TIGULUM-74902 format. One record per atom (N, C-alpha, C): residue number from 1; x, y, z; atom name. Coordinates in Angstrom, 3 decimals. Atoms other than C-alpha are relative to their C-alpha. Last residue first. Example, Ala and Ser with C-alpha at 12.3 -4.5 7.8 and 13.67 -1.06 7.14 Angstrom:
<pts>
[2; [-0.820; -1.190; -0.060]; N]
[2; [13.670; -1.060; 7.140]; CA]
[2; [-0.770; 1.090; 0.730]; C]
[1; [0.890; -1.190; 0.000]; N]
[1; [12.300; -4.500; 7.800]; CA]
[1; [0.900; 1.200; 0.000]; C]
</pts>
This chain:
<pts>
[96; [0.667; -0.526; -1.213]; N]
[96; [-4.579; -24.804; 10.117]; CA]
[96; [0.232; -0.947; 1.144]; C]
[95; [1.245; 0.716; -0.272]; N]
[95; [-1.979; -25.938; 7.581]; CA]
[95; [-0.598; 0.548; 1.283]; C]
[94; [0.133; 0.564; -1.336]; N]
[94; [0.561; -23.371; 6.484]; CA]
[94; [-1.306; -0.721; 0.128]; C]
[93; [-0.797; 1.216; -0.150]; N]
[93; [1.771; -22.555; 3.012]; CA]
[93; [-0.095; -0.635; 1.349]; C]
[92; [-1.340; -0.393; -0.449]; N]
[92; [0.669; -18.931; 2.629]; CA]
[92; [0.887; -1.221; 0.250]; C]
[91; [-0.695; -0.552; 1.157]; N]
[91; [-2.271; -20.149; 0.585]; CA]
[91; [1.404; 0.450; 0.358]; C]
[90; [-0.491; 1.138; 0.785]; N]
[90; [-3.306; -22.326; 3.531]; CA]
[90; [0.770; 0.497; -1.218]; C]
[89; [-1.099; 0.561; -0.761]; N]
[89; [-3.544; -19.199; 5.677]; CA]
[89; [0.593; -1.186; -0.744]; C]
[88; [-1.184; -0.866; 0.052]; N]
[88; [-5.589; -17.441; 3.030]; CA]
[88; [1.186; -0.602; 0.738]; C]
[87; [-1.188; 0.562; 0.617]; N]
[87; [-7.977; -20.339; 2.484]; CA]
[87; [1.234; 0.861; 0.004]; C]
[86; [-0.043; 1.369; 0.509]; N]
[86; [-10.748; -19.450; 4.914]; CA]
[86; [1.360; -0.413; -0.510]; C]
[85; [-0.167; -0.025; 1.449]; N]
[85; [-11.041; -15.685; 5.214]; CA]
[85; [0.140; -1.391; -0.606]; C]
[84; [1.265; -0.411; 0.600]; N]
[84; [-12.447; -15.905; 8.746]; CA]
[84; [0.073; -0.053; -1.520]; C]
[83; [0.931; 1.116; -0.180]; N]
[83; [-9.411; -17.866; 9.899]; CA]
[83; [-1.343; 0.311; -0.645]; C]
[82; [-0.374; 1.069; 0.930]; N]
[82; [-7.134; -15.229; 8.406]; CA]
[82; [-0.951; -1.180; 0.098]; C]
[81; [0.349; -0.454; 1.344]; N]
[81; [-8.995; -12.458; 10.242]; CA]
[81; [0.316; -1.085; -1.027]; C]
[80; [1.462; 0.127; 0.051]; N]
[80; [-8.734; -14.399; 13.495]; CA]
[80; [-0.510; 0.442; -1.370]; C]
[79; [0.289; 1.425; 0.211]; N]
[79; [-5.001; -14.773; 12.783]; CA]
[79; [-1.506; -0.257; -0.022]; C]
[78; [-0.326; 0.304; 1.382]; N]
[78; [-4.747; -10.999; 12.388]; CA]
[78; [-0.296; -1.467; -0.313]; C]
[77; [1.044; -0.557; 0.860]; N]
[77; [-6.610; -10.391; 15.637]; CA]
[77; [0.259; -0.333; -1.466]; C]
[76; [1.246; 0.727; -0.242]; N]
[76; [-4.309; -12.739; 17.524]; CA]
[76; [-1.136; 0.480; -0.896]; C]
[75; [-0.061; 1.301; 0.676]; N]
[75; [-1.169; -11.284; 15.930]; CA]
[75; [-1.283; -0.807; 0.185]; C]
[74; [0.266; 1.028; -0.996]; N]
[74; [-1.973; -7.689; 16.877]; CA]
[74; [-0.110; -1.360; -0.703]; C]
[73; [1.348; 0.561; 0.134]; N]
[73; [-0.458; -5.565; 14.113]; CA]
[73; [-0.134; -1.097; 1.039]; C]
[72; [0.737; -0.247; -1.249]; N]
[72; [2.576; -3.393; 14.902]; CA]
[72; [-1.470; -0.394; -0.125]; C]
[71; [1.133; -0.861; 0.348]; N]
[71; [3.800; -3.478; 11.262]; CA]
[71; [-0.850; 0.369; 1.221]; C]
[70; [-0.491; -1.220; 0.653]; N]
[70; [7.214; -4.784; 12.314]; CA]
[70; [-1.124; 0.969; -0.311]; C]
[69; [-0.685; -0.810; -1.018]; N]
[69; [5.635; -7.231; 14.782]; CA]
[69; [0.509; 1.311; -0.605]; C]
[68; [1.032; -0.619; -0.838]; N]
[68; [3.200; -8.492; 12.143]; CA]
[68; [0.619; 0.874; 1.079]; C]
[67; [0.659; -1.046; 0.795]; N]
[67; [6.058; -9.084; 9.707]; CA]
[67; [-1.034; 0.720; 0.850]; C]
[66; [-0.941; -1.109; 0.171]; N]
[66; [8.091; -10.967; 12.326]; CA]
[66; [-0.639; 1.160; -0.764]; C]
[65; [-0.159; -0.685; -1.286]; N]
[65; [5.134; -13.134; 13.366]; CA]
[65; [0.922; 1.209; -0.117]; C]
[64; [1.234; -0.730; -0.275]; N]
[64; [4.334; -13.964; 9.736]; CA]
[64; [0.109; 0.778; 1.307]; C]
[63; [0.037; -1.148; 0.906]; N]
[63; [7.949; -14.908; 9.000]; CA]
[63; [-1.225; 0.853; 0.288]; C]
[62; [-1.070; -0.937; -0.355]; N]
[62; [8.211; -17.140; 12.054]; CA]
[62; [-0.068; 1.269; -0.844]; C]
[61; [0.288; -0.608; -1.305]; N]
[61; [4.823; -18.792; 11.508]; CA]
[61; [1.044; 1.046; 0.385]; C]
[60; [1.064; -0.991; 0.184]; N]
[60; [5.438; -19.349; 7.797]; CA]
[60; [-0.291; 0.709; 1.316]; C]
[59; [1.351; 0.548; -0.153]; N]
[59; [8.719; -21.097; 8.499]; CA]
[59; [-1.022; 1.130; -0.138]; C]
[58; [0.699; -0.451; -1.202]; N]
[58; [11.936; -19.715; 7.043]; CA]
[58; [-1.397; -0.593; 0.082]; C]
[57; [-0.315; 0.903; -1.103]; N]
[57; [13.838; -21.778; 4.456]; CA]
[57; [-0.719; 0.399; 1.297]; C]
[56; [0.931; 1.123; -0.097]; N]
[56; [12.047; -20.007; 1.612]; CA]
[56; [0.294; -0.958; 1.153]; C]
[55; [-0.710; 0.995; -0.817]; N]
[55; [13.953; -16.773; 2.167]; CA]
[55; [-0.925; -1.183; 0.275]; C]
[54; [-1.394; -0.421; -0.119]; N]
[54; [12.999; -14.259; -0.506]; CA]
[54; [0.829; -0.995; 0.801]; C]
[53; [-0.640; 0.223; 1.294]; N]
[53; [9.778; -16.014; -1.462]; CA]
[53; [1.492; 0.309; 0.088]; C]
[52; [-0.066; 1.445; 0.209]; N]
[52; [8.672; -16.294; 2.159]; CA]
[52; [0.674; -0.329; -1.325]; C]
[51; [-1.028; 0.548; -0.881]; N]
[51; [9.575; -12.639; 2.732]; CA]
[51; [0.151; -1.505; -0.195]; C]
[50; [-1.312; -0.403; 0.518]; N]
[50; [7.581; -11.540; -0.312]; CA]
[50; [1.130; -0.592; 0.836]; C]
[49; [-0.256; 0.755; 1.234]; N]
[49; [4.533; -13.572; 0.784]; CA]
[49; [1.376; 0.344; -0.575]; C]
[48; [-0.272; 1.382; -0.381]; N]
[48; [4.735; -12.152; 4.300]; CA]
[48; [0.322; -0.846; -1.225]; C]
[47; [-1.346; 0.034; -0.564]; N]
[47; [5.038; -8.607; 2.966]; CA]
[47; [0.385; -1.420; 0.393]; C]
[46; [-0.983; -0.182; 1.066]; N]
[46; [1.991; -9.143; 0.779]; CA]
[46; [1.437; -0.094; 0.511]; C]
[45; [0.020; 1.196; 0.842]; N]
[45; [-0.098; -10.595; 3.599]; CA]
[45; [1.037; 0.103; -1.122]; C]
[44; [-0.662; 1.074; -0.735]; N]
[44; [0.959; -7.811; 5.964]; CA]
[44; [0.040; -1.284; -0.821]; C]
[43; [-1.433; -0.293; 0.054]; N]
[43; [0.039; -5.168; 3.387]; CA]
[43; [0.774; -1.114; 0.702]; C]
[42; [-0.431; 0.319; 1.359]; N]
[42; [-3.382; -6.747; 3.024]; CA]
[42; [1.493; 0.216; -0.182]; C]
[41; [0.021; 1.456; 0.131]; N]
[41; [-3.836; -6.688; 6.787]; CA]
[41; [0.448; -0.436; -1.388]; C]
[40; [-1.347; 0.542; 0.119]; N]
[40; [-2.682; -3.045; 6.941]; CA]
[40; [0.023; -1.519; -0.160]; C]
[39; [-0.511; -0.167; 1.366]; N]
[39; [-6.179; -1.746; 6.180]; CA]
[39; [1.404; -0.575; -0.199]; C]
[38; [-0.975; -1.087; 0.020]; N]
[38; [-7.319; -3.258; 9.491]; CA]
[38; [0.510; 0.137; -1.430]; C]
[37; [-1.085; 0.165; 0.956]; N]
[37; [-10.371; -5.451; 9.111]; CA]
[37; [0.853; 1.259; -0.010]; C]
[36; [-0.392; -1.306; 0.527]; N]
[36; [-12.602; -5.640; 12.156]; CA]
[36; [1.218; -0.178; -0.887]; C]
[35; [-1.196; -0.498; -0.685]; N]
[35; [-13.674; -9.263; 12.445]; CA]
[35; [0.320; 1.356; -0.614]; C]
[34; [-0.956; -0.826; 0.737]; N]
[34; [-17.171; -10.287; 11.443]; CA]
[34; [1.132; 0.491; 0.890]; C]
[33; [0.235; -1.407; -0.313]; N]
[33; [-18.790; -13.142; 13.348]; CA]
[33; [1.058; 0.861; -0.673]; C]
[32; [-0.764; -0.416; -1.170]; N]
[32; [-18.318; -16.387; 11.464]; CA]
[32; [-0.303; 1.458; 0.302]; C]
[31; [-1.203; -0.795; 0.256]; N]
[31; [-21.064; -17.337; 9.068]; CA]
[31; [0.673; 0.419; 1.303]; C]
[30; [0.263; -1.434; -0.185]; N]
[30; [-23.431; -20.115; 10.132]; CA]
[30; [1.284; 0.790; -0.227]; C]
[29; [-0.425; -0.413; -1.331]; N]
[29; [-22.528; -23.453; 8.588]; CA]
[29; [-0.306; 1.481; 0.154]; C]
[28; [-0.211; 1.210; -0.775]; N]
[28; [-24.036; -25.310; 5.654]; CA]
[28; [0.435; 0.324; 1.427]; C]
[27; [-1.365; 0.072; -0.503]; N]
[27; [-25.514; -22.155; 4.146]; CA]
[27; [0.136; -1.255; 0.852]; C]
[26; [-0.064; -0.010; -1.446]; N]
[26; [-28.725; -22.727; 2.271]; CA]
[26; [1.452; -0.148; 0.418]; C]
[25; [-0.512; 1.241; -0.570]; N]
[25; [-28.542; -21.742; -1.344]; CA]
[25; [0.009; 0.119; 1.512]; C]
[24; [-0.975; -0.186; -1.059]; N]
[24; [-30.775; -19.000; -2.692]; CA]
[24; [0.411; -1.362; 0.551]; C]
[23; [0.459; 0.557; -1.272]; N]
[23; [-32.450; -19.706; -5.981]; CA]
[23; [1.100; 0.165; 1.042]; C]
[22; [-0.535; 1.324; -0.316]; N]
[22; [-31.284; -17.411; -8.743]; CA]
[22; [-0.468; -0.453; 1.376]; C]
[21; [-1.057; -0.116; -0.997]; N]
[21; [-33.650; -14.528; -9.509]; CA]
[21; [0.516; -1.391; 0.337]; C]
[20; [0.468; 0.262; -1.358]; N]
[20; [-35.633; -15.214; -12.646]; CA]
[20; [1.188; 0.106; 0.950]; C]
[19; [-0.374; 1.309; -0.517]; N]
[19; [-34.265; -13.633; -15.757]; CA]
[19; [-0.519; -0.131; 1.419]; C]
[18; [-0.329; -0.061; -1.420]; N]
[18; [-36.071; -10.771; -17.394]; CA]
[18; [0.292; -1.413; 0.475]; C]
[17; [0.682; 1.023; -0.787]; N]
[17; [-35.899; -10.990; -21.146]; CA]
[17; [0.446; 0.140; 1.442]; C]
[16; [-0.651; 0.288; -1.275]; N]
[16; [-35.013; -7.907; -23.150]; CA]
[16; [-0.842; -1.007; 0.762]; C]
[15; [0.893; -0.092; -1.146]; N]
[15; [-36.225; -8.021; -26.722]; CA]
[15; [0.778; -0.361; 1.254]; C]
[14; [-0.272; 0.959; -1.061]; N]
[14; [-33.902; -7.259; -29.560]; CA]
[14; [-0.970; 0.225; 1.138]; C]
[13; [0.397; -0.496; -1.316]; N]
[13; [-35.047; -5.547; -32.725]; CA]
[13; [0.222; -1.105; 1.020]; C]
[12; [0.603; 1.040; -0.826]; N]
[12; [-33.107; -6.469; -35.820]; CA]
[12; [-0.339; 0.615; 1.348]; C]
[11; [0.130; -0.476; -1.365]; N]
[11; [-32.336; -3.940; -38.528]; CA]
[11; [-0.751; -1.063; 0.782]; C]
[10; [1.331; 0.160; -0.572]; N]
[10; [-31.154; -5.509; -41.763]; CA]
[10; [0.028; 0.512; 1.433]; C]
[9; [0.027; 0.194; -1.441]; N]
[9; [-28.219; -4.551; -43.868]; CA]
[9; [-1.429; -0.120; 0.462]; C]
[8; [1.330; -0.087; -0.580]; N]
[8; [-27.654; -4.891; -47.603]; CA]
[8; [0.089; -0.293; 1.490]; C]
[7; [0.222; 1.102; -0.935]; N]
[7; [-24.163; -4.112; -48.771]; CA]
[7; [-1.369; 0.189; 0.615]; C]
[6; [0.149; -0.365; -1.414]; N]
[6; [-24.293; -1.747; -51.687]; CA]
[6; [-0.229; -1.240; 0.834]; C]
[5; [1.260; 0.414; -0.611]; N]
[5; [-23.014; -2.968; -55.032]; CA]
[5; [0.002; 0.419; 1.460]; C]
[4; [-0.110; 0.648; -1.325]; N]
[4; [-20.313; -1.026; -56.755]; CA]
[4; [-1.365; -0.379; 0.511]; C]
[3; [0.161; -0.888; -1.149]; N]
[3; [-20.782; -0.284; -60.418]; CA]
[3; [0.120; -0.780; 1.306]; C]
[2; [0.954; 0.402; -1.024]; N]
[2; [-19.400; -2.400; -63.224]; CA]
[2; [-0.049; 1.020; 1.125]; C]
[1; [-0.598; -0.033; -1.314]; N]
[1; [-17.777; -0.941; -66.270]; CA]
[1; [-1.053; -0.300; 1.048]; C]
</pts>
């Protein structure tokens, strides 16, 4: 009768290599001044997206204005936030 063979294992020591810090890229444009972010801005974006999905015939401006009015968010400040975020307004379906 044959006996079981043991699986041979080897212990390997790993060396940690320090990676060089990635080179910093130069910004092409200076960053926009920071806008105070209201915690309701995310809620407004979600509500706007839901409303646009529910009634696709409505324009983004109309739906966004209505949502901001219901949430009592200043539309100028919210649009400044969207402009700072870059592609969020385009993601909602509106061209800048």
